[in-house]
C-alpha positions as CSV (number, residue, x, y, z in Angstrom):
1,M,-1.4,-9.1,31.9
2,T,0.6,-7.7,28.9
3,Q,-1.2,-6.4,25.9
4,E,-0.1,-9.3,23.7
5,E,-1.5,-11.8,26.3
6,K,-4.9,-10.3,25.7
7,F,-4.9,-11.0,21.9
8,V,-5.5,-14.5,20.6
9,R,-2.6,-15.8,18.9
10,G,-4.3,-17.3,16.0
11,L,-2.2,-16.6,13.0
12,G,0.2,-19.1,11.8
13,L,2.9,-18.9,9.2
14,F,0.5,-19.4,6.2
15,D,-1.9,-16.9,7.7
16,S,0.8,-14.3,8.2
17,T,2.2,-14.7,4.6
18,M,-1.4,-14.3,3.3
19,I,-1.6,-11.1,5.2
20,V,1.7,-9.9,3.7
21,A,0.8,-10.9,0.1
22,G,-2.9,-10.1,0.4
23,A,-2.2,-6.5,1.5
24,M,0.4,-5.9,-1.2
25,I,-1.7,-7.2,-4.2
26,G,-4.6,-4.8,-4.8
27,S,-5.3,-3.2,-8.3
28,G,-2.1,-1.4,-8.8
29,I,-0.3,-4.2,-10.7
30,F,-3.0,-4.4,-13.2
31,I,-2.8,-0.6,-14.2
32,V,0.3,1.2,-13.3
33,S,2.5,-0.3,-15.9
34,A,0.8,1.9,-18.4
35,E,1.9,5.1,-16.7
36,I,5.4,3.8,-15.9
37,S,5.9,2.9,-19.6
38,R,5.0,6.4,-20.5
39,Q,7.5,7.7,-18.0
40,V,10.5,5.6,-18.9
41,G,9.6,4.8,-22.6
42,S,11.0,1.4,-23.2
43,P,10.4,-2.2,-22.3
44,G,13.8,-2.7,-20.7
45,W,13.5,0.4,-18.4
46,L,9.9,-0.7,-17.4
47,L,11.2,-3.9,-16.2
48,V,14.2,-2.1,-14.4
49,V,11.7,0.1,-12.5
50,W,9.9,-3.0,-11.2
51,L,13.3,-4.8,-10.5
52,I,14.3,-1.7,-8.5
53,T,11.1,-1.9,-6.6
54,G,11.4,-5.6,-6.0
55,L,15.0,-5.2,-4.5
56,L,14.0,-2.2,-2.3
57,T,10.8,-4.1,-1.1
58,L,12.7,-7.3,-0.3
59,I,15.6,-5.6,1.4
60,G,13.1,-3.6,3.4
61,A,11.1,-6.7,4.5
62,I,14.1,-8.8,5.6
63,S,15.6,-5.8,7.4
64,Y,12.2,-5.3,9.3
65,G,12.5,-9.0,10.3
66,E,15.1,-8.1,12.9
67,L,12.9,-5.5,14.5
68,A,9.8,-7.8,14.3
69,A,11.7,-10.7,16.0
70,M,13.2,-8.3,18.6
71,M,9.9,-6.6,19.6
72,P,6.9,-9.0,18.5
73,K,4.3,-6.5,19.8
74,A,1.1,-5.3,18.5
75,G,1.7,-2.0,16.6
76,G,4.7,-3.1,14.7
77,Q,6.3,-0.2,12.9
78,Y,4.8,2.3,15.3
79,V,6.6,0.5,18.1
80,Y,9.9,0.3,16.2
81,L,10.1,4.0,15.7
82,R,9.0,4.7,19.2
83,E,11.7,2.5,20.7
84,A,14.5,3.6,18.3
85,F,14.0,7.2,18.4
86,S,11.0,8.6,20.6
87,P,7.3,8.5,21.1
88,M,6.8,11.4,18.9
89,W,8.4,9.7,15.9
90,G,6.2,6.7,16.5
91,F,3.2,8.9,16.8
92,L,3.9,10.8,13.6
93,Y,4.1,7.5,11.7
94,G,0.8,6.3,13.4
95,W,-0.8,9.7,12.7
96,T,-0.1,9.6,9.0
97,L,-1.0,5.9,8.8
98,F,-4.5,6.9,10.3
99,L,-5.0,10.1,8.5
100,V,-4.1,8.8,5.0
101,I,-1.7,5.8,4.3
102,Q,-3.9,3.2,5.7
103,T,-7.4,4.8,5.5
104,G,-6.8,6.5,2.1
105,T,-5.7,3.2,0.6
106,I,-8.6,1.4,2.0
107,A,-10.9,4.0,0.4
108,A,-9.1,3.8,-2.9
109,V,-9.4,0.0,-2.9
110,A,-12.9,0.1,-2.0
111,V,-13.8,2.4,-4.9
112,G,-11.5,0.5,-7.2
113,F,-13.7,-2.6,-6.5
114,A,-16.8,-0.5,-7.1
115,R,-15.3,0.6,-10.5
116,Y,-14.7,-2.9,-11.7
117,L,-18.1,-4.0,-10.5
118,G,-19.2,-1.3,-12.8
119,V,-17.8,-3.2,-15.7
120,L,-20.3,-6.0,-14.9
121,W,-23.1,-3.7,-13.7
122,P,-22.9,-0.3,-15.5
123,T,-25.3,1.1,-13.0
124,I,-22.4,1.2,-10.6
125,S,-20.5,4.3,-11.7
126,E,-18.6,7.4,-10.3
127,N,-20.8,9.5,-12.6
128,N,-24.1,8.0,-11.6
129,Y,-25.1,10.2,-8.6
130,I,-27.4,9.6,-5.7
131,V,-26.2,13.0,-4.3
132,A,-24.9,15.1,-7.1
133,P,-21.5,17.0,-6.5
134,I,-21.8,19.8,-4.0
135,R,-19.2,22.5,-4.6
136,L,-17.2,23.3,-1.4
137,S,-14.8,25.5,-3.2
138,S,-13.4,26.1,-6.8
139,G,-11.3,23.0,-6.3
140,Y,-13.3,20.6,-4.1
141,A,-16.7,19.1,-3.9
142,I,-18.5,16.3,-2.1
143,S,-20.8,13.7,-3.7
144,L,-22.4,10.3,-3.4
145,S,-22.4,8.2,-6.5
146,T,-23.4,4.6,-6.8
147,A,-19.7,3.6,-7.0
148,Q,-19.0,5.6,-3.8
149,L,-21.8,4.1,-2.1
150,V,-20.6,0.5,-3.0
151,G,-17.1,1.6,-1.6
152,V,-18.6,2.8,1.6
153,L,-20.8,-0.3,2.0
154,M,-17.8,-2.5,1.3
155,I,-15.8,-0.8,4.0
156,A,-18.6,-1.2,6.5
157,L,-19.1,-4.9,5.7
158,L,-15.3,-5.7,6.1
159,T,-15.1,-3.6,9.3
160,W,-18.0,-5.4,10.7
161,M,-16.8,-8.8,9.8
162,N,-13.5,-8.1,11.4
163,T,-15.1,-7.0,14.7
164,R,-16.4,-10.6,15.0
165,G,-13.1,-12.0,15.6
166,L,-9.8,-12.8,14.2
167,K,-10.9,-16.3,12.7
168,I,-13.4,-14.4,10.4
169,G,-10.8,-11.9,9.2
170,K,-8.1,-14.4,8.6
171,L,-10.5,-16.8,6.8
172,V,-11.5,-14.0,4.4
173,Q,-8.0,-13.0,4.0
174,N,-6.7,-16.6,3.3
175,I,-9.4,-17.3,0.7
176,F,-9.3,-14.1,-1.3
177,T,-5.4,-14.0,-1.2
178,V,-5.2,-17.6,-2.6
179,T,-7.8,-16.8,-5.1
180,K,-6.3,-13.6,-6.5
181,T,-2.7,-15.1,-6.5
182,G,-4.1,-18.0,-8.6
183,A,-5.7,-15.4,-10.9
184,L,-2.6,-13.5,-11.2
185,I,-0.6,-16.7,-12.0
186,A,-3.2,-17.8,-14.4
187,L,-2.9,-14.3,-16.3
188,I,0.9,-14.7,-16.4
189,V,0.7,-18.4,-17.7
190,L,-1.9,-17.6,-20.3
191,G,-0.1,-14.5,-21.4
192,V,3.0,-16.1,-22.1
193,T,1.4,-19.2,-23.9
194,V,-2.1,-18.5,-25.3
195,G,-1.7,-14.6,-25.5
196,Y,1.9,-14.7,-26.9
197,Q,2.2,-12.4,-29.9
198,S,5.5,-12.8,-31.8
199,V,5.4,-9.3,-33.2
200,A,5.0,-7.7,-29.8
201,A,7.5,-9.9,-28.2
202,N,10.1,-9.3,-30.8
203,A,9.5,-5.7,-30.9
204,N,9.8,-5.3,-27.1
205,F,12.5,-7.8,-26.3
206,G,14.3,-7.3,-29.7
207,D,14.7,-3.5,-28.8
208,L,14.7,-3.4,-25.0
209,W,16.3,-0.1,-24.4
210,T,15.3,2.4,-27.0
211,V,13.2,5.1,-25.6
212,R,10.1,5.7,-27.7
213,G,6.4,6.5,-27.7
214,G,4.6,9.5,-26.1
215,L,6.9,10.3,-23.1
216,Q,5.5,12.0,-19.9
217,D,7.1,14.9,-18.4
218,V,8.4,13.9,-15.0
219,G,9.2,17.3,-13.7
220,D,10.7,20.7,-15.0
221,G,10.1,19.6,-18.5
222,L,12.2,16.6,-18.2
223,T,11.4,13.3,-20.1
224,A,13.2,9.9,-20.6
225,A,14.6,11.3,-23.9
226,T,17.8,12.4,-22.1
227,A,20.1,10.3,-19.8
228,F,19.4,12.6,-16.7
229,G,15.7,12.7,-17.7
230,L,15.6,8.9,-17.8
231,F,17.3,8.8,-14.4
232,V,14.6,11.2,-12.9
233,A,11.8,9.2,-14.7
234,I,13.1,5.9,-13.2
235,C,12.9,7.5,-9.6
236,V,9.5,9.2,-10.2
237,A,8.0,6.0,-11.7
238,Q,8.8,4.5,-8.2
239,T,5.8,6.2,-6.8
240,N,3.6,3.9,-9.0
241,S,5.5,0.7,-8.5
242,L,6.5,1.0,-4.8
243,F,2.8,2.0,-4.2
244,S,1.7,-1.3,-5.8
245,A,4.1,-3.3,-3.7
246,D,3.4,-1.4,-0.5
247,A,1.6,-2.6,2.7
248,W,3.9,-5.5,3.3
249,N,4.6,-4.1,6.6
250,N,1.1,-4.6,7.8
251,I,1.8,-8.0,9.2
252,T,4.0,-6.2,12.0
253,F,0.9,-4.5,13.2
254,T,-0.7,-7.8,14.1
255,A,2.4,-9.2,16.0
256,G,0.3,-9.6,19.1
257,E,-1.8,-12.3,17.2
258,V,0.9,-14.3,15.4
259,K,2.1,-17.7,16.8
260,D,5.8,-17.9,17.4
261,P,6.1,-14.3,16.1
262,R,9.9,-14.2,16.6
263,R,9.9,-16.9,13.9
264,N,6.8,-16.4,11.8
265,I,6.9,-12.6,11.3
266,P,10.3,-12.5,9.6
267,L,9.5,-15.7,7.6
268,S,6.1,-14.3,6.5
269,L,7.8,-10.9,5.5
270,A,10.4,-12.9,3.3
271,L,8.0,-15.3,1.8
272,G,5.2,-13.0,1.1
273,T,7.3,-10.1,-0.5
274,T,9.3,-12.8,-2.6
275,L,6.0,-14.2,-3.9
276,V,4.4,-10.9,-4.9
277,I,7.5,-9.4,-6.3
278,G,8.3,-12.4,-8.4
279,L,4.7,-12.4,-9.7
280,Y,4.9,-8.7,-10.4
281,L,8.0,-9.1,-12.6
282,L,6.4,-12.1,-14.4
283,A,3.2,-10.1,-15.0
284,N,5.1,-7.4,-16.7
285,I,6.8,-9.9,-18.9
286,A,3.4,-11.4,-19.7
287,F,2.2,-7.9,-20.8
288,L,5.3,-7.4,-22.9
289,V,4.9,-10.7,-24.8
290,T,1.3,-10.0,-25.4
291,L,1.1,-6.2,-26.2
292,P,3.3,-3.9,-28.1
293,L,4.8,-1.1,-25.9
294,G,2.5,1.5,-27.6
295,A,-0.5,-0.5,-26.7
296,I,0.7,-0.7,-23.1
297,Q,1.4,2.9,-23.0
298,Q,-2.1,3.8,-24.4
299,A,-4.1,1.2,-22.6
300,P,-7.7,2.4,-22.2
301,S,-8.0,3.9,-18.7
302,D,-4.4,2.3,-18.0
303,R,-6.0,-1.1,-17.8
304,V,-3.0,-3.0,-19.2
305,A,-4.2,-6.3,-17.6
306,S,-7.6,-5.9,-19.2
307,A,-5.8,-5.4,-22.6
308,T,-3.7,-8.4,-22.1
309,A,-6.7,-10.6,-21.0
310,D,-8.5,-9.3,-24.2
311,V,-5.8,-10.8,-26.3
312,I,-6.1,-14.1,-24.5
313,F,-10.0,-14.1,-24.5
314,P,-11.1,-11.8,-27.2
315,G,-14.2,-10.0,-26.3
316,Y,-14.2,-11.3,-22.8
317,G,-10.9,-9.9,-21.3
318,A,-12.5,-6.9,-19.7
319,A,-15.2,-8.9,-17.9
320,I,-12.7,-11.6,-16.8
321,M,-10.2,-9.0,-15.4
322,A,-13.0,-7.1,-13.6
323,V,-13.8,-10.2,-11.6
324,A,-10.1,-10.9,-10.9
325,I,-9.6,-7.3,-9.7
326,M,-12.7,-7.2,-7.6
327,I,-11.5,-10.4,-5.9
328,S,-8.0,-8.8,-5.5
329,T,-9.3,-5.5,-4.2
330,F,-11.7,-7.1,-1.7
331,G,-8.9,-9.2,-0.2
332,C,-6.5,-6.3,-0.1
333,A,-9.0,-4.0,1.8
334,N,-9.7,-6.8,4.2
335,G,-5.9,-7.2,5.1
336,M,-5.6,-3.5,5.6
337,I,-8.7,-3.2,7.7
338,L,-7.7,-6.1,9.9
339,A,-4.0,-4.9,10.4
340,G,-4.6,-1.1,10.7
341,A,-6.6,-1.3,13.8
342,R,-3.9,-2.9,15.7
343,A,-1.5,0.0,15.2
344,Y,-4.1,2.3,16.7
345,Y,-4.5,-0.1,19.5
346,A,-0.8,0.3,20.5
347,M,-1.0,4.2,20.1
348,A,-4.1,4.3,22.3
349,K,-2.4,2.1,25.0
350,D,0.4,4.8,25.0
351,E,-2.4,7.4,25.3
352,L,-1.6,8.8,21.9
353,F,-5.0,8.0,20.3
354,F,-8.6,7.7,21.1
355,R,-8.7,5.8,24.4
356,P,-11.5,3.3,23.2
357,A,-9.2,2.1,20.3
358,G,-7.1,0.6,23.0
359,E,-9.7,-1.8,24.1
360,L,-10.5,-5.3,23.0
361,N,-14.0,-6.9,22.6
362,R,-15.1,-10.3,23.6
363,S,-13.7,-11.7,20.5
364,A,-10.2,-10.2,21.4
365,V,-10.2,-7.5,18.7
366,P,-9.9,-3.8,18.9
367,T,-13.6,-3.0,17.9
368,W,-13.4,0.7,18.3
369,G,-10.0,0.8,16.5
370,L,-11.7,-0.9,13.5
371,V,-14.7,1.4,13.7
372,I,-12.8,4.5,13.8
373,Q,-10.6,3.6,11.0
374,G,-13.7,2.5,9.0
375,V,-15.6,5.7,9.6
376,W,-12.6,7.8,8.5
377,A,-11.9,5.7,5.5
378,A,-15.6,5.9,4.4
379,I,-15.5,9.7,4.8
380,L,-12.4,9.8,2.6
381,V,-14.5,8.1,-0.2
382,L,-16.8,11.1,-0.4
383,P,-14.8,14.3,-1.2
384,R,-14.1,14.9,-4.9
385,T,-11.4,17.3,-6.6
386,V,-12.6,19.6,-9.4
387,K,-10.4,19.3,-12.5
388,A,-9.5,22.1,-14.8
389,D,-12.1,20.7,-17.4
390,G,-14.8,20.6,-14.9
391,S,-14.6,16.9,-14.4
392,Y,-14.2,15.2,-10.9
393,G,-11.4,13.4,-9.3
394,N,-11.1,11.9,-5.9
395,L,-9.5,13.5,-3.0
396,Y,-8.0,10.4,-1.5
397,S,-6.1,9.8,-4.8
398,N,-4.3,13.1,-4.3
399,L,-3.6,12.3,-0.7
400,L,-2.1,8.9,-1.6
401,V,0.2,10.6,-4.0
402,Y,1.2,13.1,-1.4
403,V,2.1,10.5,1.1
404,I,4.4,8.3,-1.1
405,S,7.2,10.5,-0.1
406,A,6.1,10.5,3.5
407,A,6.0,6.7,3.7
408,L,9.6,6.5,2.2
409,I,10.7,8.7,5.0
410,F,9.3,6.4,7.5
411,Y,10.7,3.3,5.9
412,I,14.1,4.9,6.0
413,L,13.8,6.0,9.6
414,T,12.6,2.4,10.5
415,I,15.6,0.7,8.7
416,A,18.0,3.4,10.3
417,G,16.3,2.2,13.7
418,I,18.1,-1.1,13.3
419,Y,21.5,0.6,13.6
420,V,20.2,2.8,16.4
421,L,18.9,-0.2,18.4
422,R,22.2,-2.1,17.8
423,L,23.8,0.8,19.8
424,K,21.2,1.4,22.3
425,R,20.3,-2.3,23.2
426,P,23.4,-4.3,22.2
427,D,22.3,-7.0,24.5
428,A,18.7,-7.4,23.5
429,E,17.6,-10.8,22.2
430,R,17.6,-10.9,18.4
431,P,16.4,-14.3,17.2
432,Y,16.7,-13.1,13.5
433,K,19.3,-10.5,12.5
434,A,18.9,-8.3,9.4
435,F,20.6,-10.1,6.4
436,G,23.8,-8.5,5.3
437,Y,24.0,-6.1,8.1
438,P,25.3,-3.3,8.0
439,V,25.5,-3.3,4.1
440,V,22.4,-4.5,2.8
441,P,20.0,-2.3,5.1
442,A,22.2,0.6,4.2
443,L,21.6,-0.1,0.4
444,Y,17.8,0.4,1.1
445,I,18.4,3.7,3.0
446,I,20.6,5.0,0.2
447,G,18.4,3.9,-2.7
448,A,15.2,5.2,-1.1
449,A,17.1,8.5,0.0
450,V,18.0,9.0,-3.7
451,I,14.4,8.4,-4.9
452,L,13.2,10.7,-2.2
453,V,15.5,13.6,-3.1
454,V,14.5,13.4,-6.7
455,L,10.8,13.5,-5.7
456,F,11.2,16.6,-3.5
457,V,13.1,18.3,-6.4
458,Y,11.1,17.4,-9.3
459,Q,7.7,16.5,-7.9
460,T,7.2,19.4,-5.5
461,A,3.5,19.7,-5.9
462,T,3.0,16.1,-4.7
463,T,5.8,15.7,-2.1
464,W,5.8,18.8,0.1
465,P,2.1,18.5,0.9
466,G,2.9,14.9,2.1
467,L,5.5,16.5,4.4
468,A,2.8,18.9,5.7
469,I,0.5,16.1,6.5
470,V,3.2,14.3,8.5
471,L,4.1,17.6,10.4
472,S,0.4,18.2,11.2
473,G,0.9,15.4,13.6
474,V,3.2,17.5,15.9
475,P,0.5,19.7,17.4
476,A,-1.8,16.6,17.7
477,Y,1.0,14.8,19.5
478,L,1.5,17.7,22.0
479,L,-2.3,17.8,22.6
480,W,-2.5,14.1,23.3
481,R,0.5,14.2,25.7
482,A,-0.9,17.3,27.4
483,Q,-4.3,15.5,27.8
484,A,-2.4,12.3,29.3
485,R,-0.5,14.5,31.8
486,K,-3.8,16.1,32.9
487,Q,-5.3,12.8,33.5
488,V,-2.2,11.7,35.5
489,V,-2.4,14.9,37.7
490,A,-6.2,14.4,38.2
491,G,-5.7,10.8,39.2
492,Q,-3.1,12.0,41.8
493,D,-5.5,14.5,43.3
């Protein structure tokens, strides 16, 4: 019996699209436009950053459709890299996914939920400690605040719910994705109608391209005040917008549970990413017709959506957006918890991960994969970084910044895998072929590569550590392979 036959194919096209959209929409769209606007310095370039992100995401998603239809197996991107290049490349992706990309994002989203719960219930705060920070070194500490506790409990709850079976996991995903999509649409519609401010709209759209306001250094003293500095700023800003639009590939991990996967996975990738990218662009237009650029750049705690909602509902905006973002982050975390364990399942089947992660429970879900993922994500909630002024940050925030470049490397490699597999397996069944092949997928590779080069040159402090995290998987891969060989030899004796 194959691994896909053991899973229950319970995800239809709607469910699959909700996983794509639900994993993409977290809290990023509600806050990152503040930093992007400080980096690029004008309304027009803010929209260009999101447009570039949208094009890259859509091209990536429709290109992945070919691989998903060709290999509709649990594990998704891990399987594509394994088959196109080698088991080691698949493992390095899976290793980075487990170590930081998936679990770090789950941790960040869980604490994001807690932060916004704190808007409604001030006792929940990252500064309200159950266990005060314990210094581990000059730069790191560990603590347990009320916000961290809520984050850990949320991870535990969603992990437990997903161990009960696919039906519960997809029900939670569908309800929360529909709700948060509706909330984002409502913000957009109300922003361009009730919240419309002629002064802000005229200032922003009447002067789209003039760089102004407090500009952020994007590396080596460069700012968007110069033409080259603007180019670097647009590339660096992609770390925010691409991260906010990331996780669309999560549906590929669950391929073993999708009905008619050769049709529904490519379709869900196209539908989900188009929906979200469209909403993201419209949300930024809503911000720009409601708030002057300076107000976006200087939004308190970067909460642009809250500032927009406060124009629409004076005095109530913060509370309304807190509820909306809590719904958004809860659904996002659920989607990532559901999908991530399927990638570890495929790795474990290849004897490249903890063996129990490759087993399904009576409900036909990988319980141990979910548990191992949940435990590590909860652990990542606890460490704190110590800032120069003595305040505390979160380690997972640093880790996520580090792996943006690493994630781009794997996206580039996976799309390059389309070309490799066309040569290696020319006769393989391809129910769906990448749109515009070979030109359109190449555009993604070129565009992402340019961004990657800029990040490695001008954001060295946050890119090279990401590469180190990926490379740490090499000895781990060799150890797992050696262990697998020992077991084979022992079985022969």
